[in-house]
HTML snippet that shows the backbone in 3Dmol.js (N, CA, C, O; Angstrom):
<script src="https://3Dmol.org/build/3Dmol-min.js"></script>
<div id="view" style="width:600px;height:400px;position:relative"></div>
<script>
const pdb = `
ATOM      1  N   MET A   1     155.278  64.383 -18.827  1.00  0.00           N
ATOM      2  CA  MET A   1     156.316  63.337 -18.923  1.00  0.00           C
ATOM      3  C   MET A   1     157.578  63.562 -18.073  1.00  0.00           C
ATOM      4  O   MET A   1     158.234  64.592 -18.229  1.00  0.00           O
ATOM      5  N   THR A   2     157.893  62.737 -17.284  1.00  0.00           N
ATOM      6  CA  THR A   2     159.143  63.031 -16.411  1.00  0.00           C
ATOM      7  C   THR A   2     160.378  62.496 -17.196  1.00  0.00           C
ATOM      8  O   THR A   2     160.320  61.735 -18.162  1.00  0.00           O
ATOM      9  N   ARG A   3     161.495  63.008 -16.636  1.00  0.00           N
ATOM     10  CA  ARG A   3     162.838  62.815 -17.254  1.00  0.00           C
ATOM     11  C   ARG A   3     162.971  61.249 -17.317  1.00  0.00           C
ATOM     12  O   ARG A   3     163.407  60.696 -18.327  1.00  0.00           O
ATOM     13  N   ASP A   4     162.576  60.557 -16.196  1.00  0.00           N
ATOM     14  CA  ASP A   4     162.710  59.151 -16.240  1.00  0.00           C
ATOM     15  C   ASP A   4     161.861  58.424 -17.364  1.00  0.00           C
ATOM     16  O   ASP A   4     162.285  57.454 -17.992  1.00  0.00           O
ATOM     17  N   GLU A   5     160.741  58.943 -17.530  1.00  0.00           N
ATOM     18  CA  GLU A   5     159.733  58.430 -18.504  1.00  0.00           C
ATOM     19  C   GLU A   5     160.451  58.617 -19.953  1.00  0.00           C
ATOM     20  O   GLU A   5     160.532  57.696 -20.766  1.00  0.00           O
ATOM     21  N   ILE A   6     160.939  59.869 -20.163  1.00  0.00           N
ATOM     22  CA  ILE A   6     161.557  60.175 -21.387  1.00  0.00           C
ATOM     23  C   ILE A   6     162.828  59.315 -21.685  1.00  0.00           C
ATOM     24  O   ILE A   6     163.049  58.909 -22.826  1.00  0.00           O
ATOM     25  N   LEU A   7     163.599  59.067 -20.711  1.00  0.00           N
ATOM     26  CA  LEU A   7     164.723  58.170 -20.707  1.00  0.00           C
ATOM     27  C   LEU A   7     164.346  56.820 -21.089  1.00  0.00           C
ATOM     28  O   LEU A   7     164.971  56.232 -21.972  1.00  0.00           O
ATOM     29  N   ALA A   8     163.300  56.254 -20.441  1.00  0.00           N
ATOM     30  CA  ALA A   8     162.763  54.985 -20.669  1.00  0.00           C
ATOM     31  C   ALA A   8     162.253  54.792 -22.065  1.00  0.00           C
ATOM     32  O   ALA A   8     162.441  53.725 -22.649  1.00  0.00           O
ATOM     33  N   GLN A   9     161.600  55.815 -22.627  1.00  0.00           N
ATOM     34  CA  GLN A   9     161.121  55.665 -23.979  1.00  0.00           C
ATOM     35  C   GLN A   9     162.285  55.901 -24.913  1.00  0.00           C
ATOM     36  O   GLN A   9     162.298  55.232 -25.946  1.00  0.00           O
ATOM     37  N   LEU A  10     163.170  56.678 -24.716  1.00  0.00           N
ATOM     38  CA  LEU A  10     164.410  56.719 -25.485  1.00  0.00           C
ATOM     39  C   LEU A  10     165.213  55.531 -25.600  1.00  0.00           C
ATOM     40  O   LEU A  10     165.704  55.162 -26.667  1.00  0.00           O
ATOM     41  N   SER A  11     165.368  54.828 -24.314  1.00  0.00           N
ATOM     42  CA  SER A  11     166.105  53.698 -24.396  1.00  0.00           C
ATOM     43  C   SER A  11     165.434  52.561 -25.223  1.00  0.00           C
ATOM     44  O   SER A  11     166.091  51.743 -25.866  1.00  0.00           O
ATOM     45  N   GLY A  12     164.044  52.573 -25.153  1.00  0.00           N
ATOM     46  CA  GLY A  12     163.206  51.588 -26.000  1.00  0.00           C
ATOM     47  C   GLY A  12     163.512  51.845 -27.511  1.00  0.00           C
ATOM     48  O   GLY A  12     163.698  50.907 -28.286  1.00  0.00           O
ATOM     49  N   PHE A  13     163.555  53.098 -27.881  1.00  0.00           N
ATOM     50  CA  PHE A  13     163.766  53.520 -29.272  1.00  0.00           C
ATOM     51  C   PHE A  13     165.177  53.099 -29.753  1.00  0.00           C
ATOM     52  O   PHE A  13     165.385  52.671 -30.888  1.00  0.00           O
ATOM     53  N   LEU A  14     166.116  53.251 -28.820  1.00  0.00           N
ATOM     54  CA  LEU A  14     167.532  52.909 -29.197  1.00  0.00           C
ATOM     55  C   LEU A  14     167.781  51.424 -29.261  1.00  0.00           C
ATOM     56  O   LEU A  14     168.664  50.972 -29.990  1.00  0.00           O
ATOM     57  N   GLU A  15     167.009  50.652 -28.503  1.00  0.00           N
ATOM     58  CA  GLU A  15     167.099  49.237 -28.578  1.00  0.00           C
ATOM     59  C   GLU A  15     166.307  48.743 -29.873  1.00  0.00           C
ATOM     60  O   GLU A  15     166.789  47.896 -30.625  1.00  0.00           O
ATOM     61  N   GLU A  16     165.146  49.290 -30.066  1.00  0.00           N
ATOM     62  CA  GLU A  16     164.316  48.995 -31.312  1.00  0.00           C
ATOM     63  C   GLU A  16     164.924  49.193 -32.520  1.00  0.00           C
ATOM     64  O   GLU A  16     164.934  48.320 -33.388  1.00  0.00           O
ATOM     65  N   LEU A  17     165.483  50.373 -32.661  1.00  0.00           N
ATOM     66  CA  LEU A  17     166.076  51.001 -33.932  1.00  0.00           C
ATOM     67  C   LEU A  17     167.519  50.389 -34.182  1.00  0.00           C
ATOM     68  O   LEU A  17     167.867  49.990 -35.293  1.00  0.00           O
ATOM     69  N   PHE A  18     168.209  50.355 -33.227  1.00  0.00           N
ATOM     70  CA  PHE A  18     169.748  50.149 -33.308  1.00  0.00           C
ATOM     71  C   PHE A  18     170.284  48.979 -32.518  1.00  0.00           C
ATOM     72  O   PHE A  18     171.499  48.784 -32.490  1.00  0.00           O
ATOM     73  N   GLU A  19     169.479  48.226 -31.902  1.00  0.00           N
ATOM     74  CA  GLU A  19     169.839  47.077 -31.043  1.00  0.00           C
ATOM     75  C   GLU A  19     170.887  47.470 -30.056  1.00  0.00           C
ATOM     76  O   GLU A  19     171.884  46.776 -29.859  1.00  0.00           O
ATOM     77  N   ILE A  20     170.630  48.668 -29.399  1.00  0.00           N
ATOM     78  CA  ILE A  20     171.539  49.100 -28.321  1.00  0.00           C
ATOM     79  C   ILE A  20     170.952  48.504 -26.989  1.00  0.00           C
ATOM     80  O   ILE A  20     169.816  48.797 -26.615  1.00  0.00           O
ATOM     81  N   PRO A  21     171.741  47.693 -26.321  1.00  0.00           N
ATOM     82  CA  PRO A  21     171.220  47.165 -24.927  1.00  0.00           C
ATOM     83  C   PRO A  21     170.786  48.381 -24.040  1.00  0.00           C
ATOM     84  O   PRO A  21     171.506  49.375 -23.948  1.00  0.00           O
ATOM     85  N   PRO A  22     169.642  48.275 -23.421  1.00  0.00           N
ATOM     86  CA  PRO A  22     169.188  49.276 -22.446  1.00  0.00           C
ATOM     87  C   PRO A  22     170.187  49.722 -21.398  1.00  0.00           C
ATOM     88  O   PRO A  22     170.263  50.893 -21.028  1.00  0.00           O
ATOM     89  N   ALA A  23     171.049  48.615 -20.874  1.00  0.00           N
ATOM     90  CA  ALA A  23     172.047  48.894 -19.889  1.00  0.00           C
ATOM     91  C   ALA A  23     173.049  49.933 -20.399  1.00  0.00           C
ATOM     92  O   ALA A  23     173.593  50.649 -19.558  1.00  0.00           O
ATOM     93  N   LYS A  24     173.364  50.095 -21.776  1.00  0.00           N
ATOM     94  CA  LYS A  24     174.344  50.998 -22.204  1.00  0.00           C
ATOM     95  C   LYS A  24     173.628  52.448 -22.236  1.00  0.00           C
ATOM     96  O   LYS A  24     174.381  53.416 -22.345  1.00  0.00           O
ATOM     97  N   VAL A  25     172.366  52.657 -22.160  1.00  0.00           N
ATOM     98  CA  VAL A  25     171.715  53.849 -22.408  1.00  0.00           C
ATOM     99  C   VAL A  25     171.671  54.640 -21.001  1.00  0.00           C
ATOM    100  O   VAL A  25     170.699  54.467 -20.266  1.00  0.00           O
ATOM    101  N   THR A  26     172.658  55.455 -20.643  1.00  0.00           N
ATOM    102  CA  THR A  26     172.702  56.244 -19.510  1.00  0.00           C
ATOM    103  C   THR A  26     172.780  57.614 -19.858  1.00  0.00           C
ATOM    104  O   THR A  26     173.191  57.920 -20.976  1.00  0.00           O
ATOM    105  N   LEU A  27     172.413  58.533 -18.985  1.00  0.00           N
ATOM    106  CA  LEU A  27     172.372  59.983 -19.301  1.00  0.00           C
ATOM    107  C   LEU A  27     173.661  60.508 -19.833  1.00  0.00           C
ATOM    108  O   LEU A  27     173.648  61.454 -20.621  1.00  0.00           O
ATOM    109  N   ASP A  28     174.855  59.909 -19.421  1.00  0.00           N
ATOM    110  CA  ASP A  28     176.232  60.371 -19.839  1.00  0.00           C
ATOM    111  C   ASP A  28     176.643  59.577 -21.079  1.00  0.00           C
ATOM    112  O   ASP A  28     177.711  59.901 -21.599  1.00  0.00           O
ATOM    113  N   ALA A  29     175.991  58.655 -21.581  1.00  0.00           N
ATOM    114  CA  ALA A  29     176.416  57.960 -22.739  1.00  0.00           C
ATOM    115  C   ALA A  29     176.519  58.876 -23.944  1.00  0.00           C
ATOM    116  O   ALA A  29     175.596  59.633 -24.246  1.00  0.00           O
ATOM    117  N   LYS A  30     177.622  58.802 -24.612  1.00  0.00           N
ATOM    118  CA  LYS A  30     177.806  59.604 -25.833  1.00  0.00           C
ATOM    119  C   LYS A  30     177.215  58.949 -26.984  1.00  0.00           C
ATOM    120  O   LYS A  30     177.573  57.794 -27.216  1.00  0.00           O
ATOM    121  N   LEU A  31     176.326  59.534 -27.775  1.00  0.00           N
ATOM    122  CA  LEU A  31     175.559  58.923 -28.816  1.00  0.00           C
ATOM    123  C   LEU A  31     176.366  58.344 -29.887  1.00  0.00           C
ATOM    124  O   LEU A  31     176.099  57.245 -30.373  1.00  0.00           O
ATOM    125  N   PHE A  32     177.458  59.149 -30.305  1.00  0.00           N
ATOM    126  CA  PHE A  32     178.321  58.813 -31.562  1.00  0.00           C
ATOM    127  C   PHE A  32     179.462  57.965 -31.155  1.00  0.00           C
ATOM    128  O   PHE A  32     179.769  56.962 -31.798  1.00  0.00           O
ATOM    129  N   GLU A  33     180.142  58.381 -30.016  1.00  0.00           N
ATOM    130  CA  GLU A  33     181.270  57.541 -29.588  1.00  0.00           C
ATOM    131  C   GLU A  33     181.079  56.283 -28.860  1.00  0.00           C
ATOM    132  O   GLU A  33     181.789  55.303 -29.090  1.00  0.00           O
ATOM    133  N   GLU A  34     180.102  56.283 -27.951  1.00  0.00           N
ATOM    134  CA  GLU A  34     179.819  55.036 -27.128  1.00  0.00           C
ATOM    135  C   GLU A  34     178.792  54.278 -27.711  1.00  0.00           C
ATOM    136  O   GLU A  34     178.953  53.057 -27.688  1.00  0.00           O
ATOM    137  N   LEU A  35     177.682  54.763 -28.277  1.00  0.00           N
ATOM    138  CA  LEU A  35     176.464  54.006 -28.807  1.00  0.00           C
ATOM    139  C   LEU A  35     176.656  53.843 -30.279  1.00  0.00           C
ATOM    140  O   LEU A  35     175.777  53.242 -30.896  1.00  0.00           O
ATOM    141  N   ASP A  36     177.712  54.312 -30.927  1.00  0.00           N
ATOM    142  CA  ASP A  36     177.968  54.039 -32.271  1.00  0.00           C
ATOM    143  C   ASP A  36     176.871  54.587 -33.300  1.00  0.00           C
ATOM    144  O   ASP A  36     176.679  54.023 -34.378  1.00  0.00           O
ATOM    145  N   LEU A  37     176.233  55.614 -32.935  1.00  0.00           N
ATOM    146  CA  LEU A  37     175.191  56.095 -33.880  1.00  0.00           C
ATOM    147  C   LEU A  37     175.949  57.087 -34.787  1.00  0.00           C
ATOM    148  O   LEU A  37     176.897  57.782 -34.422  1.00  0.00           O
ATOM    149  N   ASP A  38     175.359  57.055 -36.118  1.00  0.00           N
ATOM    150  CA  ASP A  38     175.919  58.001 -37.111  1.00  0.00           C
ATOM    151  C   ASP A  38     174.853  59.014 -37.463  1.00  0.00           C
ATOM    152  O   ASP A  38     173.758  58.979 -36.901  1.00  0.00           O
ATOM    153  N   SER A  39     175.155  59.926 -38.393  1.00  0.00           N
ATOM    154  CA  SER A  39     174.118  60.935 -38.736  1.00  0.00           C
ATOM    155  C   SER A  39     172.831  60.476 -39.263  1.00  0.00           C
ATOM    156  O   SER A  39     171.793  61.100 -39.045  1.00  0.00           O
ATOM    157  N   ILE A  40     172.878  59.367 -39.972  1.00  0.00           N
ATOM    158  CA  ILE A  40     171.572  58.765 -40.432  1.00  0.00           C
ATOM    159  C   ILE A  40     170.804  58.262 -39.350  1.00  0.00           C
ATOM    160  O   ILE A  40     169.589  58.464 -39.339  1.00  0.00           O
ATOM    161  N   ASP A  41     171.402  57.586 -38.373  1.00  0.00           N
ATOM    162  CA  ASP A  41     170.837  56.984 -37.154  1.00  0.00           C
ATOM    163  C   ASP A  41     170.131  58.280 -36.475  1.00  0.00           C
ATOM    164  O   ASP A  41     168.931  58.262 -36.203  1.00  0.00           O
ATOM    165  N   ALA A  42     170.907  59.337 -36.237  1.00  0.00           N
ATOM    166  CA  ALA A  42     170.290  60.532 -35.625  1.00  0.00           C
ATOM    167  C   ALA A  42     169.049  60.949 -36.178  1.00  0.00           C
ATOM    168  O   ALA A  42     168.078  61.226 -35.473  1.00  0.00           O
ATOM    169  N   VAL A  43     169.053  61.009 -37.577  1.00  0.00           N
ATOM    170  CA  VAL A  43     167.840  61.432 -38.285  1.00  0.00           C
ATOM    171  C   VAL A  43     166.675  60.488 -37.918  1.00  0.00           C
ATOM    172  O   VAL A  43     165.560  60.918 -37.621  1.00  0.00           O
ATOM    173  N   ASP A  44     167.010  59.110 -37.956  1.00  0.00           N
ATOM    174  CA  ASP A  44     165.869  58.091 -37.630  1.00  0.00           C
ATOM    175  C   ASP A  44     165.396  58.396 -36.087  1.00  0.00           C
ATOM    176  O   ASP A  44     164.228  58.248 -35.728  1.00  0.00           O
ATOM    177  N   LEU A  45     166.384  58.811 -35.274  1.00  0.00           N
ATOM    178  CA  LEU A  45     165.994  58.923 -33.920  1.00  0.00           C
ATOM    179  C   LEU A  45     165.067  60.217 -33.714  1.00  0.00           C
ATOM    180  O   LEU A  45     164.131  60.235 -32.915  1.00  0.00           O
ATOM    181  N   VAL A  46     165.437  61.299 -34.529  1.00  0.00           N
ATOM    182  CA  VAL A  46     164.659  62.424 -34.569  1.00  0.00           C
ATOM    183  C   VAL A  46     163.297  62.287 -34.990  1.00  0.00           C
ATOM    184  O   VAL A  46     162.412  62.944 -34.443  1.00  0.00           O
ATOM    185  N   VAL A  47     163.025  61.359 -36.066  1.00  0.00           N
ATOM    186  CA  VAL A  47     161.882  61.069 -36.495  1.00  0.00           C
ATOM    187  C   VAL A  47     160.910  60.355 -35.357  1.00  0.00           C
ATOM    188  O   VAL A  47     159.706  60.585 -35.238  1.00  0.00           O
ATOM    189  N   LYS A  48     161.672  59.459 -34.563  1.00  0.00           N
ATOM    190  CA  LYS A  48     160.960  58.710 -33.600  1.00  0.00           C
ATOM    191  C   LYS A  48     160.548  59.766 -32.433  1.00  0.00           C
ATOM    192  O   LYS A  48     159.466  59.692 -31.849  1.00  0.00           O
ATOM    193  N   LEU A  49     161.463  60.690 -32.175  1.00  0.00           N
ATOM    194  CA  LEU A  49     161.153  61.678 -31.119  1.00  0.00           C
ATOM    195  C   LEU A  49     160.032  62.640 -31.503  1.00  0.00           C
ATOM    196  O   LEU A  49     159.230  63.077 -30.678  1.00  0.00           O
ATOM    197  N   GLN A  50     160.020  62.950 -32.828  1.00  0.00           N
ATOM    198  CA  GLN A  50     158.959  63.802 -33.216  1.00  0.00           C
ATOM    199  C   GLN A  50     157.621  63.183 -33.060  1.00  0.00           C
ATOM    200  O   GLN A  50     156.663  63.862 -32.692  1.00  0.00           O
ATOM    201  N   ALA A  51     157.515  61.866 -33.335  1.00  0.00           N
ATOM    202  CA  ALA A  51     156.318  61.154 -33.226  1.00  0.00           C
ATOM    203  C   ALA A  51     155.852  60.961 -31.787  1.00  0.00           C
ATOM    204  O   ALA A  51     154.672  60.999 -31.439  1.00  0.00           O
ATOM    205  N   MET A  52     156.931  60.742 -30.961  1.00  0.00           N
ATOM    206  CA  MET A  52     156.590  60.705 -29.490  1.00  0.00           C
ATOM    207  C   MET A  52     156.031  62.076 -28.930  1.00  0.00           C
ATOM    208  O   MET A  52     155.084  62.120 -28.145  1.00  0.00           O
ATOM    209  N   THR A  53     156.653  63.112 -29.368  1.00  0.00           N
ATOM    210  CA  THR A  53     156.328  64.370 -28.800  1.00  0.00           C
ATOM    211  C   THR A  53     155.125  65.143 -29.513  1.00  0.00           C
ATOM    212  O   THR A  53     154.497  66.039 -28.951  1.00  0.00           O
ATOM    213  N   GLY A  54     154.880  64.710 -30.780  1.00  0.00           N
ATOM    214  CA  GLY A  54     154.007  65.445 -31.607  1.00  0.00           C
ATOM    215  C   GLY A  54     154.382  66.802 -32.063  1.00  0.00           C
ATOM    216  O   GLY A  54     153.583  67.601 -32.551  1.00  0.00           O
ATOM    217  N   ARG A  55     155.708  67.029 -31.868  1.00  0.00           N
ATOM    218  CA  ARG A  55     156.371  68.343 -32.209  1.00  0.00           C
ATOM    219  C   ARG A  55     157.535  68.092 -33.213  1.00  0.00           C
ATOM    220  O   ARG A  55     158.165  67.035 -33.253  1.00  0.00           O
ATOM    221  N   ARG A  56     157.766  69.188 -34.035  1.00  0.00           N
ATOM    222  CA  ARG A  56     158.736  69.170 -34.869  1.00  0.00           C
ATOM    223  C   ARG A  56     160.093  69.543 -34.148  1.00  0.00           C
ATOM    224  O   ARG A  56     160.078  70.424 -33.288  1.00  0.00           O
ATOM    225  N   ILE A  57     161.208  68.924 -34.461  1.00  0.00           N
ATOM    226  CA  ILE A  57     162.527  69.171 -33.866  1.00  0.00           C
ATOM    227  C   ILE A  57     163.292  69.837 -34.997  1.00  0.00           C
ATOM    228  O   ILE A  57     163.508  69.305 -36.086  1.00  0.00           O
ATOM    229  N   LYS A  58     163.683  71.060 -34.631  1.00  0.00           N
ATOM    230  CA  LYS A  58     164.417  71.915 -35.490  1.00  0.00           C
ATOM    231  C   LYS A  58     165.851  71.277 -35.577  1.00  0.00           C
ATOM    232  O   LYS A  58     166.396  70.846 -34.560  1.00  0.00           O
ATOM    233  N   PRO A  59     166.456  71.224 -36.826  1.00  0.00           N
ATOM    234  CA  PRO A  59     167.833  70.702 -36.836  1.00  0.00           C
ATOM    235  C   PRO A  59     168.762  71.473 -35.973  1.00  0.00           C
ATOM    236  O   PRO A  59     169.688  70.894 -35.406  1.00  0.00           O
ATOM    237  N   ASP A  60     168.572  72.713 -35.845  1.00  0.00           N
ATOM    238  CA  ASP A  60     169.602  73.510 -35.033  1.00  0.00           C
ATOM    239  C   ASP A  60     169.492  73.061 -33.558  1.00  0.00           C
ATOM    240  O   ASP A  60     170.491  73.070 -32.839  1.00  0.00           O
ATOM    241  N   ASP A  61     168.220  72.649 -33.083  1.00  0.00           N
ATOM    242  CA  ASP A  61     167.966  72.235 -31.706  1.00  0.00           C
ATOM    243  C   ASP A  61     168.851  70.964 -31.383  1.00  0.00           C
ATOM    244  O   ASP A  61     169.417  70.820 -30.299  1.00  0.00           O
ATOM    245  N   PHE A  62     168.919  70.050 -32.427  1.00  0.00           N
ATOM    246  CA  PHE A  62     169.500  68.840 -32.360  1.00  0.00           C
ATOM    247  C   PHE A  62     170.948  68.772 -32.578  1.00  0.00           C
ATOM    248  O   PHE A  62     171.610  67.785 -32.254  1.00  0.00           O
ATOM    249  N   LYS A  63     171.446  69.828 -33.131  1.00  0.00           N
ATOM    250  CA  LYS A  63     172.868  69.953 -33.586  1.00  0.00           C
ATOM    251  C   LYS A  63     173.868  69.796 -32.418  1.00  0.00           C
ATOM    252  O   LYS A  63     174.953  69.233 -32.562  1.00  0.00           O
ATOM    253  N   ALA A  64     173.448  70.316 -31.280  1.00  0.00           N
ATOM    254  CA  ALA A  64     174.291  70.395 -30.120  1.00  0.00           C
ATOM    255  C   ALA A  64     174.222  69.052 -29.278  1.00  0.00           C
ATOM    256  O   ALA A  64     175.011  68.864 -28.352  1.00  0.00           O
ATOM    257  N   VAL A  65     173.284  68.154 -29.618  1.00  0.00           N
ATOM    258  CA  VAL A  65     173.074  66.998 -28.838  1.00  0.00           C
ATOM    259  C   VAL A  65     174.293  66.021 -29.056  1.00  0.00           C
ATOM    260  O   VAL A  65     174.708  65.728 -30.177  1.00  0.00           O
ATOM    261  N   ARG A  66     174.798  65.571 -27.941  1.00  0.00           N
ATOM    262  CA  ARG A  66     176.006  64.804 -27.874  1.00  0.00           C
ATOM    263  C   ARG A  66     175.731  63.541 -27.015  1.00  0.00           C
ATOM    264  O   ARG A  66     176.209  62.480 -27.415  1.00  0.00           O
ATOM    265  N   THR A  67     175.046  63.560 -25.937  1.00  0.00           N
ATOM    266  CA  THR A  67     174.837  62.448 -25.105  1.00  0.00           C
ATOM    267  C   THR A  67     173.245  62.188 -25.029  1.00  0.00           C
ATOM    268  O   THR A  67     172.401  62.908 -25.561  1.00  0.00           O
ATOM    269  N   VAL A  68     172.986  61.002 -24.256  1.00  0.00           N
ATOM    270  CA  VAL A  68     171.631  60.703 -24.210  1.00  0.00           C
ATOM    271  C   VAL A  68     170.977  61.850 -23.212  1.00  0.00           C
ATOM    272  O   VAL A  68     169.823  62.248 -23.377  1.00  0.00           O
ATOM    273  N   GLY A  69     171.672  62.240 -22.365  1.00  0.00           N
ATOM    274  CA  GLY A  69     171.133  63.379 -21.449  1.00  0.00           C
ATOM    275  C   GLY A  69     170.742  64.583 -22.233  1.00  0.00           C
ATOM    276  O   GLY A  69     169.739  65.236 -21.944  1.00  0.00           O
ATOM    277  N   ASP A  70     171.543  64.884 -23.242  1.00  0.00           N
ATOM    278  CA  ASP A  70     171.114  66.115 -24.167  1.00  0.00           C
ATOM    279  C   ASP A  70     169.751  65.830 -24.813  1.00  0.00           C
ATOM    280  O   ASP A  70     168.871  66.686 -24.905  1.00  0.00           O
ATOM    281  N   VAL A  71     169.636  64.536 -25.264  1.00  0.00           N
ATOM    282  CA  VAL A  71     168.510  64.038 -26.025  1.00  0.00           C
ATOM    283  C   VAL A  71     167.270  64.343 -24.976  1.00  0.00           C
ATOM    284  O   VAL A  71     166.289  65.005 -25.315  1.00  0.00           O
ATOM    285  N   VAL A  72     167.407  63.880 -23.902  1.00  0.00           N
ATOM    286  CA  VAL A  72     166.361  63.944 -22.796  1.00  0.00           C
ATOM    287  C   VAL A  72     166.081  65.475 -22.582  1.00  0.00           C
ATOM    288  O   VAL A  72     164.917  65.875 -22.538  1.00  0.00           O
ATOM    289  N   ASP A  73     167.027  66.234 -22.464  1.00  0.00           N
ATOM    290  CA  ASP A  73     166.834  67.697 -22.286  1.00  0.00           C
ATOM    291  C   ASP A  73     166.092  68.316 -23.368  1.00  0.00           C
ATOM    292  O   ASP A  73     165.214  69.154 -23.164  1.00  0.00           O
ATOM    293  N   CYS A  74     166.484  67.853 -24.671  1.00  0.00           N
ATOM    294  CA  CYS A  74     165.792  68.411 -25.973  1.00  0.00           C
ATOM    295  C   CYS A  74     164.300  68.048 -25.787  1.00  0.00           C
ATOM    296  O   CYS A  74     163.439  68.925 -25.837  1.00  0.00           O
ATOM    297  N   VAL A  75     163.978  66.649 -25.554  1.00  0.00           N
ATOM    298  CA  VAL A  75     162.529  66.348 -25.463  1.00  0.00           C
ATOM    299  C   VAL A  75     161.831  67.104 -24.330  1.00  0.00           C
ATOM    300  O   VAL A  75     160.702  67.578 -24.456  1.00  0.00           O
ATOM    301  N   GLU A  76     162.557  67.189 -23.227  1.00  0.00           N
ATOM    302  CA  GLU A  76     161.931  67.916 -22.113  1.00  0.00           C
ATOM    303  C   GLU A  76     161.458  69.320 -22.473  1.00  0.00           C
ATOM    304  O   GLU A  76     160.369  69.789 -22.141  1.00  0.00           O
ATOM    305  N   LYS A  77     162.382  69.928 -23.178  1.00  0.00           N
ATOM    306  CA  LYS A  77     162.159  71.317 -23.613  1.00  0.00           C
ATOM    307  C   LYS A  77     161.115  71.400 -24.608  1.00  0.00           C
ATOM    308  O   LYS A  77     160.300  72.318 -24.512  1.00  0.00           O
ATOM    309  N   LEU A  78     161.023  70.491 -25.632  1.00  0.00           N
ATOM    310  CA  LEU A  78     159.991  70.273 -26.682  1.00  0.00           C
ATOM    311  C   LEU A  78     158.517  70.189 -25.943  1.00  0.00           C
ATOM    312  O   LEU A  78     157.562  70.901 -26.253  1.00  0.00           O
ATOM    313  N   LEU A  79     158.513  69.284 -25.011  1.00  0.00           N
ATOM    314  CA  LEU A  79     157.247  69.063 -24.233  1.00  0.00           C
ATOM    315  C   LEU A  79     156.765  70.238 -23.342  1.00  0.00           C
ATOM    316  O   LEU A  79     155.577  70.433 -23.087  1.00  0.00           O
ATOM    317  N   ALA A  80     157.753  70.977 -22.907  1.00  0.00           N
ATOM    318  CA  ALA A  80     157.447  72.093 -21.915  1.00  0.00           C
ATOM    319  C   ALA A  80     156.982  73.268 -22.754  1.00  0.00           C
ATOM    320  O   ALA A  80     156.151  74.057 -22.304  1.00  0.00           O
ATOM    321  N   ASP A  81     157.531  73.404 -24.031  1.00  0.00           N
ATOM    322  CA  ASP A  81     157.055  74.422 -24.983  1.00  0.00           C
ATOM    323  C   ASP A  81     155.705  74.048 -25.631  1.00  0.00           C
ATOM    324  O   ASP A  81     155.079  74.922 -26.231  1.00  0.00           O
ATOM    325  N   ALA A  82     155.257  72.867 -25.544  1.00  0.00           N
ATOM    326  CA  ALA A  82     153.959  72.466 -26.180  1.00  0.00           C
ATOM    327  C   ALA A  82     152.720  73.187 -25.565  1.00  0.00           C
ATOM    328  O   ALA A  82     152.565  73.264 -24.346  1.00  0.00           O
ATOM    329  N   PRO A  83     151.930  73.661 -26.381  1.00  0.00           N
ATOM    330  CA  PRO A  83     150.625  74.238 -25.863  1.00  0.00           C
ATOM    331  C   PRO A  83     149.874  73.307 -24.948  1.00  0.00           C
ATOM    332  O   PRO A  83     149.864  72.099 -25.184  1.00  0.00           O
ATOM    333  N   ALA A  84     149.260  73.810 -23.936  1.00  0.00           N
ATOM    334  CA  ALA A  84     148.468  72.871 -22.969  1.00  0.00           C
ATOM    335  C   ALA A  84     147.302  72.347 -23.737  1.00  0.00           C
ATOM    336  O   ALA A  84     146.728  73.011 -24.600  1.00  0.00           O
ATOM    337  N   ALA A  85     146.965  71.112 -23.387  1.00  0.00           N
ATOM    338  CA  ALA A  85     145.761  70.527 -24.146  1.00  0.00           C
ATOM    339  C   ALA A  85     144.535  71.223 -23.529  1.00  0.00           C
ATOM    340  O   ALA A  85     144.469  71.576 -22.352  1.00  0.00           O
ATOM    341  N   PRO A  86     143.536  71.387 -24.487  1.00  0.00           N
ATOM    342  CA  PRO A  86     142.207  72.139 -23.940  1.00  0.00           C
ATOM    343  C   PRO A  86     141.571  71.203 -22.911  1.00  0.00           C
ATOM    344  O   PRO A  86     140.535  71.532 -22.334  1.00  0.00           O
TER     345      PRO A  86
END
`;
const viewer = $3Dmol.createViewer("view");
viewer.addModel(pdb, "pdb");
viewer.setStyle({}, {cartoon: {color: "spectrum"}});
viewer.zoomTo();
viewer.render();
</script>
C-alpha cells in the first residue's frame, strides 16, 4: 500500500467517523488542533487503523502522533513490519 493509498483510506475514515471534509485532511494537518479530534476520537481511529492493517497498534507507537502525516508514517511502518503473505 502506497502513502497515497494510506492517506486516501485515512481521509475516508476521518470523514466517516468524524465528518471531517477530505479537503482538510492533508499530511500537515494537526489531528487535535486543526481537525478537532480528542483522545476518544484517537482511540476510534486506532481501532479503524488496526482493522485496515490487520496489526495491533501499540499505544506507545501512537503517542507521538500529532499530524495526519504521522498517522500515515505509523501505518506505513506497521505494514512494512508485517510478515510477507505466503
